[in-house]
C-alpha positions, 0 to 999 in steps of 0.5 A: 561605100557598100563593103562588098562591092566596089572591089578592087580589080586586082587581087594579086595581093590582099587589100587592107582599106581604113573604113573609121579610124577613132583614138582606140580603134581602126575598122578594116575592110580586107579583100583575099583571093587565096593568099595567106600568110607565109609559112613562118610569118605570124601576126604578134599585134599590140591591138585586141582584132575581132575578125568578121568573114563577110564573104567566102573563106577563110582559116585562122592559124595558132602557133599551137596548132589550133586553126579555126574555119570561118565561112561568111557570117563567122567571126573570131576574137584574137586577144592583143600578142596572140601570136596567129596567121591566116593560113588559107584562104579560098582561091576561087571567089573573095573574101572579104573581111572586116576587122577590127584593131581594138585596145582596152 
């Protein structure tokens, strides 16, 4: 599978696909097109999350108001239990992410 092709036809909702899993990690492909987290929703995960934007444009927001803009090639490591949300993904193009969830 090519992570930049074989995209779902229906992108009404974000698409999450596990690519590889192990006992201490999970690698996921996420395809977004204009979706973002609900205003009062915050991820609070038991695992660390490293994200890489392969194509498109997105923003991650933290509870303190800090917002990180991510474009193709940008990556971000989010430590476990760091509350965050997706505040923006480009509505006119697919944002393809790789998300690596891992434990210490």
